[in-house]
C-alpha positions, 0 to 999 in steps of 0.5 A: 870088376861088377857082374852084371847082376849089380851093376842092374842093381846098382844103376837104380840106387841113389843113396847108399851109406859110407862108413869112415874111420875117424879118431873116435870110431866108425863114422858111417852117413848116407851119400849120394854115389856115382860108379864110373867104372872101377871108381864110385864118387861120393859128391856133396856140398861143402865136401871138403868141410864133413866130418867124412872128408877129415876122417877119409884124410886120416885113414883112406879105409872106408865102406860102403852100402847101397840096399834095398828090400827088392821088389816084391812084397816079400822081405828079399834084402838086396845090395852090394858092399864095397870095401876099399880105400878113398881118396879126396878129389877136388878137381873144380869139386870136391870128391871122395873116390872109393877104389873097391879092393872087396864087394860083397852082395846078397840077393841079386843072383842068389838068396837075400841070406847068403852073401858072397864076398869076392877080390874087386878085379881092375 
């Protein structure tokens, strides 16, 4: 599902921004994440008490953006945006599990100013 460049980039990152949809509109929060094959898990302390958990309970559409400014002295943004659906998982721990539907990336294989978009394939 991930390109080699996306996978290499994502393995170096620890922080992303999760967008969920609440009753008053979108909410964006910084989150840690772990990629497990075709899914992305978001964890946290007392996750079920958070607004993002309640938002996913009501509307499972989410987006996760992981990006940085690259390794050079020049402005070279790069990143991955994952759009998809989330599920709430309780298996001894609480997780928001994202199943990607669309992947958008920039600055990994080409220009940082020309994003590529494709459906997530499994």
